[in-house]
C-alpha positions in Angstrom: 0.0 0.0 0.0 1.4 3.4 -1.0 1.8 6.2 1.6 -0.9 8.3 -0.2 -3.5 5.6 0.0 -2.5 4.9 3.6 -3.2 8.5 4.5 -6.7 8.2 3.3 -7.6 5.0 5.2 -10.1 5.3 8.1 -10.9 2.8 10.8 -14.3 2.7 12.5 -14.7 0.9 15.8 -18.3 -0.2 15.3 -21.1 -0.6 17.8 -22.2 -3.9 19.4 -25.9 -3.9 18.5 -27.6 -4.7 15.2 -29.7 -1.5 15.0 -26.8 0.7 15.9 -24.6 -0.8 13.2 -27.4 -0.2 10.7 -27.7 3.5 11.8 -23.9 3.9 11.7 -24.1 3.6 7.9 -25.2 7.2 7.8 -21.8 8.2 9.2 -20.0 6.0 6.7 -21.9 7.7 3.9 -21.0 11.1 5.2 -17.3 10.2 5.5 -17.3 8.9 1.9 -18.9 12.2 0.7 -16.3 14.2 2.6 -13.3 12.0 1.6 -14.2 10.4 -1.7 -10.9 8.7 -2.0 -10.9 7.3 1.5 -11.2 3.6 2.3 -13.3 2.8 5.4 -12.7 -0.3 7.4 -15.0 -1.4 10.2 -13.8 -3.2 13.3 -16.8 -4.9 14.9 -18.0 -8.2 16.3 -18.0 -11.0 13.8 -21.8 -11.2 13.8 -22.0 -7.8 12.1 -20.0 -8.8 9.0 -23.2 -9.7 7.0 -24.3 -6.1 7.7 -21.1 -4.3 6.9 -20.6 -6.4 3.8 -23.9 -5.1 2.5 -22.7 -1.5 2.9 -20.9 -0.2 -0.3 -19.1 2.4 1.7 -17.2 -0.2 3.7 -13.9 -1.5 2.1 -13.1 -4.2 4.7 -14.9 -5.8 7.7 -12.5 -6.7 10.5 -13.7 -9.1 13.1 -13.3 -8.0 16.7 -12.2 -11.2 18.4 -13.0 -10.1 21.9 -16.3 -10.6 23.6 -18.5 -7.7 24.8 -17.3 -6.5 28.2 -13.9 -8.2 28.0 -10.8 -6.1 28.6 -8.1 -8.6 27.7 -5.5 -5.8 27.3 -2.8 -8.0 25.7 -5.2 -9.2 23.0 -6.2 -5.6 22.3 -2.5 -4.6 22.1 -1.7 -7.4 19.6 -4.7 -6.5 17.4 -3.8 -2.8 17.5 -0.2 -3.6 16.4 -1.5 -5.8 13.6 -3.8 -3.0 12.4 -1.0 -0.5 12.5 0.4 -2.1 9.3 -2.7 -0.7 7.5 -1.6 2.9 8.1 -4.9 4.4 9.2 -4.8 8.2 9.4 -7.9 8.5 11.6 -10.3 6.4 13.6 -13.9 7.0 14.8 -14.8 5.2 18.0 -18.6 4.7 18.2 -19.0 2.9 21.5 -18.7 5.0 24.6 -16.5 2.5 26.6 -12.9 3.1 27.6 -11.8 -0.3 26.2 -13.2 0.5 22.7 -10.7 3.4 22.4 -7.6 1.3 23.2 -7.1 -0.5 19.9 -6.8 2.7 17.8 -4.2 3.9 20.3 -2.3 0.7 20.1 -2.5 0.9 16.3 -0.8 4.3 16.4 -3.7 6.1 14.6 -2.9 9.8 14.7 -6.5 11.3 14.9 -9.0 9.4 17.1 -12.5 10.9 17.2 -15.4 10.1 19.5 -17.7 11.2 22.3 -16.4 11.6 25.8 -18.1 8.5 27.2 -16.1 6.8 29.9 -12.8 8.3 31.1 -11.1 8.4 27.7 -9.0 11.5 27.8 -5.8 10.9 26.0 -7.2 7.8 24.3 -9.5 10.0 22.1 -7.6 13.1 21.1 -10.6 14.7 19.2 -13.0 14.3 22.0 -16.5 15.7 21.8 -18.9 16.5 24.6 -22.4 15.4 23.8 -25.3 17.8 24.0 -28.3 15.4 24.0 -30.7 18.3 23.2 -28.7 19.2 20.1 -28.4 15.6 18.9 -31.5 13.8 20.3 -31.3 10.9 17.7 -28.7 8.2 17.9 -28.1 8.5 14.1 -27.3 12.2 14.7 -24.8 11.4 17.3 -23.0 9.1 14.9 -23.3 11.6 12.0 -22.0 14.5 14.0 -18.6 12.8 14.3 -18.1 13.4 10.5 -18.0 17.1 11.1 -16.0 19.6 13.1 -17.2 20.1 16.7 -20.3 22.2 16.8 -20.8 22.3 13.0 -24.4 22.1 11.9 -25.7 18.8 10.5 -27.2 18.6 7.0 -31.0 19.0 7.1 -31.4 15.5 5.7 -28.9 12.9 6.7 -28.1 10.1 4.3 -30.1 7.0 5.3 -28.9 3.4 5.7 -29.4 1.3 2.6 -28.4 -2.3 2.7 -27.4 -4.0 -0.6 -29.3 -7.2 -1.2 -28.7 -10.2 -3.4 -32.0 -11.1 -5.2 -30.2 -13.8 -7.1 -29.8 -15.7 -3.8 -33.6 -15.8 -3.3 -34.5 -19.0 -5.3 -31.8 -21.0 -3.5 -33.0 -19.6 -0.1 -36.6 -20.5 -1.0 -35.5 -24.0 -1.6 -33.4 -24.2 1.5 -36.1 -22.9 3.8 -39.0 -24.4 1.8 -40.6 -21.0 1.0 -42.3 -19.7 -2.1 -43.5 -16.2 -3.2 -46.8 -17.5 -4.5 -48.5 -15.2 -1.9 -47.3 -11.8 -0.8 -45.2 -12.0 2.4 -45.9 -10.2 5.7 -42.7 -10.4 7.8 -43.2 -10.4 11.6 -40.3 -9.6 14.0 -41.6 -10.4 17.4 -38.3 -10.5 19.4 -36.3 -7.9 21.1 -32.8 -8.5 22.3 -33.1 -5.7 24.8 -35.8 -7.3 26.9 -39.6 -8.0 27.2 -40.5 -4.4 27.7 -40.0 -4.0 23.9 -42.0 -7.0 22.9 -45.6 -6.7 21.7 -47.6 -9.7 23.0 -47.7 -12.9 20.9 -51.5 -12.9 20.8 -51.5 -9.4 19.2 -49.0 -10.6 16.6 -51.2 -13.6 16.0 -54.2 -11.4 15.3 -52.3 -9.5 12.7 -51.0 -12.7 11.2 -54.5 -14.2 10.9 -55.8 -11.1 9.3 -53.0 -11.1 6.7 -53.6 -14.7 5.9 -57.4 -14.0 5.5 -56.3 -11.3 3.0 -54.4 -13.9 0.9 -50.9 -13.3 2.3 -48.4 -15.6 4.0 -46.5 -14.8 7.2 -42.8 -15.3 7.8 -41.5 -14.9 11.4 -38.0 -13.7 11.8 -35.7 -13.8 14.8 -32.8 -15.3 16.6 -32.7 -18.6 18.5 -34.0 -16.7 21.6 -37.1 -15.9 19.6 -38.1 -19.4 18.6 -40.5 -19.7 21.5 -42.4 -16.5 20.8 -42.6 -17.4 17.1 -44.1 -20.8 17.9 -46.5 -19.1 20.4 -47.7 -16.8 17.7 -48.3 -19.7 15.3 -50.1 -21.6 18.0 -52.5 -18.6 18.5 -53.4 -18.5 14.8 -56.5 -20.4 13.8 -55.5 -24.0 12.9 -56.7 -23.7 9.3 -54.3 -20.8 8.7 -51.1 -22.2 10.3 -49.9 -23.7 7.1 -49.4 -20.2 5.8 -47.1 -19.3 8.8 -43.4 -20.1 8.6 -41.1 -19.6 11.6 -37.5 -18.7 10.5 -36.5 -17.8 14.1 -33.2 -19.4 14.9 -33.0 -21.0 11.5 -31.4 -18.4 9.3 -28.0 -16.7 9.3 -28.2 -12.9 9.5 -27.2 -12.7 5.8 -30.0 -15.0 4.8 -32.5 -13.1 7.0 -31.6 -9.9 5.1 -32.1 -11.4 1.7 -35.4 -13.1 2.8 -36.7 -9.9 4.4 -36.0 -8.0 1.3 -38.7 -10.1 -0.4 -41.4 -9.1 2.1 -44.2 -6.9 0.9 -44.6 -5.5 4.5 -43.1 -5.9 7.9 -44.3 -5.5 11.5 -41.6 -5.3 14.1 -40.8 -4.4 17.7 -38.1 -1.8 18.2 -35.2 -4.1 17.4 -32.3 -4.7 15.1 -34.5 -6.4 12.6 -36.7 -3.2 12.5 -33.7 -1.2 11.5 -32.8 -3.8 8.9 -36.3 -3.7 7.4 -36.1 0.1 7.2 -32.7 0.0 5.5 -34.2 -2.5 3.0 -37.0 0.0 2.2 -39.7 -2.4 3.3 -43.1 -0.9 4.2 -42.8 -1.1 8.0 -45.0 -0.8 11.1 -42.8 -0.2 14.1 -44.2 -1.0 17.5 -42.7 0.9 20.4 -43.2 0.1 24.1 -40.5 1.0 26.7 -38.4 2.9 24.1 -39.1 5.8 21.9 -39.0 6.7 18.2 -37.7 10.1 19.3 -34.3 8.4 19.9 -33.9 5.4 17.6 -36.6 5.7 14.8 -36.5 3.5 11.7 -34.8 5.6 9.1 -37.2 5.3 6.1 -40.2 7.1 4.5 -42.2 3.9 4.3 -42.8 3.6 8.1 -45.7 3.9 10.5 -44.7 4.2 14.2 -47.4 2.9 16.6 -47.1 3.4 20.3 -49.2 4.4 23.3 -49.0 7.8 25.1 -48.8 6.7 28.8 -47.3 8.8 31.5 -44.7 6.1 32.2 -43.5 6.1 28.6 -40.7 5.9 27.6 -39.0 4.3 30.6 -36.1 2.6 28.6 -36.2 -0.4 31.0 -35.7 -4.0 29.9 -38.7 -5.1 32.0 -41.7 -3.0 33.0 -40.9 -1.4 36.4 -44.6 -1.1 37.2 -45.2 -4.7 36.2 -48.2 -4.0 34.1 -46.7 -3.6 30.6 -49.7 -1.5 29.6 -47.7 0.3 26.9 -47.7 -3.0 24.9 -50.6 -5.0 26.2 -53.1 -2.2 25.6 -51.8 -1.4 22.2 -54.5 -3.1 20.2 -53.9 -5.0 17.0 -56.4 -2.8 15.2 -54.0 0.1 15.4 -51.3 -2.0 13.7 -53.7 -3.3 11.1 -54.8 0.3 10.3 -51.2 1.3 9.9 -50.6 -1.7 7.6 -53.6 -0.7 5.5 -52.0 2.7 4.9 -48.8 1.1 3.8 -50.3 -1.7 1.6 -53.0 0.3 -0.1 -55.6 -1.5 2.0 -54.4 -5.0 1.1 -54.2 -5.8 4.8 -56.4 -3.8 7.2 -58.6 -4.0 10.3 
């Protein structure tokens, strides 16, 4: 690698959550706009590679071999020294932890940019103090790092857009025994954060049954942890309709889930990583919010309807309901989600 190309190489220390990684693509786009000749590498947990590989702005995905919460100073030092050979001129550290700032220091990267976070003075030498009122959205907090401190953000930030591989769909259909003979409603009933973000299974089942009555099929997406809730939803659907419900929870890789979700005609999701993926795929999306708020992490797309309650206790940002009633989700009736779906599907599915 020549010295001139080395000077244009950028390292991003990426976030540890699916939704955050999707939103970080807005920063990657801004950096490419500001530095057209720059190459952007993303250092992040291995699970995120299927996401970063779908982002044209990312030149290389580098697996972070260390688990979340592990310091392992020696391992970080060795990784940093290995990355030093790539000759990065600057690094953007998106997590707020102290340990996330260590590898760019060990890599000898001259300019290291990030929010103050934990005690990181010296580790980050372009350190920013966050004003939450100025940057209320997570995506704005990422995007602001692309500009000089205090500089105004563009009126419209570039939105995440994941590249898909439609040519992979026939093989995936065969692998998972799926067809596109009926339009697909994708349901994403899980939430890694906790139960205070999960709309009840019986409500999802009502929406699923209505979609099937309208001639659609239902694909349920999620991780291994979401198998039980997906099965509970299918069990709540009238028996005659269950053959049109397919649980993919815990069965697909993240890469396969992205390509399969791209085939959906509409999506209903909790506030989760899959919600942000659906938005970045441009899918018509109904986003259900409970303990969290679209005023902080909204799905970044025009084809979105956000549905939530307006209780005094919202948003609490807790993993479990501190009042033990979960009214924000239990009292959010399926009819509201179906009405939102009707608006996004020209009435193909409705209450």
